[in-house]
C-alpha positions as CSV (number, residue, x, y, z in Angstrom):
1,M,-8.6,-39.5,-12.2
2,R,-4.9,-39.8,-11.2
3,G,-3.5,-43.4,-11.1
4,C,-6.4,-44.8,-13.1
5,V,-6.2,-46.4,-16.5
6,P,-8.7,-44.4,-18.6
7,P,-11.6,-46.3,-20.2
8,D,-11.2,-47.1,-23.9
9,P,-13.7,-44.9,-25.7
10,E,-14.1,-47.5,-28.5
11,T,-15.1,-50.4,-26.2
12,D,-17.1,-50.9,-23.1
13,V,-14.6,-53.1,-21.3
14,S,-13.9,-50.7,-18.5
15,T,-17.0,-48.6,-17.6
16,A,-18.2,-46.6,-14.7
17,C,-20.9,-48.4,-12.7
18,Y,-22.3,-48.8,-9.2
19,A,-21.1,-51.6,-7.0
20,V,-20.9,-53.0,-3.5
21,I,-17.4,-53.4,-2.3
22,Y,-16.1,-55.6,0.5
23,A,-13.5,-53.4,2.1
24,P,-12.0,-54.0,5.6
25,R,-10.5,-50.5,5.3
26,R,-12.0,-47.7,3.2
27,T,-8.6,-46.1,2.5
28,R,-7.8,-48.0,-0.7
29,K,-8.5,-46.5,-4.2
30,R,-8.4,-49.8,-6.1
31,F,-9.9,-53.2,-5.4
32,P,-9.6,-56.7,-6.8
33,A,-12.6,-57.9,-8.9
34,A,-13.3,-60.6,-6.2
35,C,-14.2,-57.8,-3.7
36,V,-16.5,-55.9,-6.1
37,T,-20.1,-56.8,-6.9
38,P,-21.4,-54.6,-9.8
39,V,-25.1,-53.7,-9.5
40,E,-27.6,-52.0,-11.8
41,S,-28.3,-48.7,-9.9
42,E,-27.3,-46.4,-7.1
43,Q,-30.4,-47.4,-5.2
44,Q,-29.5,-51.1,-5.5
45,A,-26.0,-50.4,-4.3
46,M,-27.3,-48.5,-1.3
47,A,-29.8,-51.2,-0.4
48,Q,-27.1,-54.0,-0.6
49,G,-24.6,-52.1,1.5
50,D,-23.9,-53.5,4.9
51,A,-21.4,-51.6,7.0
52,A,-21.5,-54.3,9.8
53,N,-20.1,-56.8,7.2
54,K,-17.8,-54.2,5.6
55,R,-19.7,-54.1,2.3
56,Y,-20.0,-50.5,1.1
57,P,-21.8,-48.9,-1.8
58,A,-19.7,-47.1,-4.3
59,R,-19.2,-45.9,-7.9
60,V,-16.3,-47.6,-9.6
61,I,-14.5,-47.8,-13.0
62,G,-13.6,-51.2,-14.2
63,P,-12.7,-53.9,-14.6
64,S,-9.2,-53.1,-15.8
65,K,-6.2,-55.5,-15.9
66,S,-3.4,-54.4,-13.5
67,S,0.3,-54.8,-14.2
68,E,0.3,-57.8,-11.9
69,G,-2.3,-59.5,-14.2
70,Q,-5.3,-59.2,-11.8
71,Y,-8.6,-57.5,-12.7
72,I,-9.2,-54.5,-10.6
73,Y,-11.8,-51.8,-10.1
74,Y,-10.9,-48.1,-9.4
75,L,-12.9,-46.3,-6.8
76,V,-14.6,-43.1,-8.1
77,Q,-16.7,-42.3,-5.0
78,W,-18.1,-43.9,-1.9
79,L,-21.9,-43.5,-1.7
């Protein structure tokens, strides 16, 4: 994935997971950890999604520390 720090194969610090993301605009490719709620499964992410409140289910990679010192998640795919 272009622009994404690849996960370290020796640790599970940054992993792919399902999540619900608060996103006023769905054009971004990375999100601060405060906007991301990791969940156990795709079904749980779909159930917790709420477009009226701008909370969308997605598959993400993270958390990863950005150059600004914040923890971020990278968008893999909107569900």
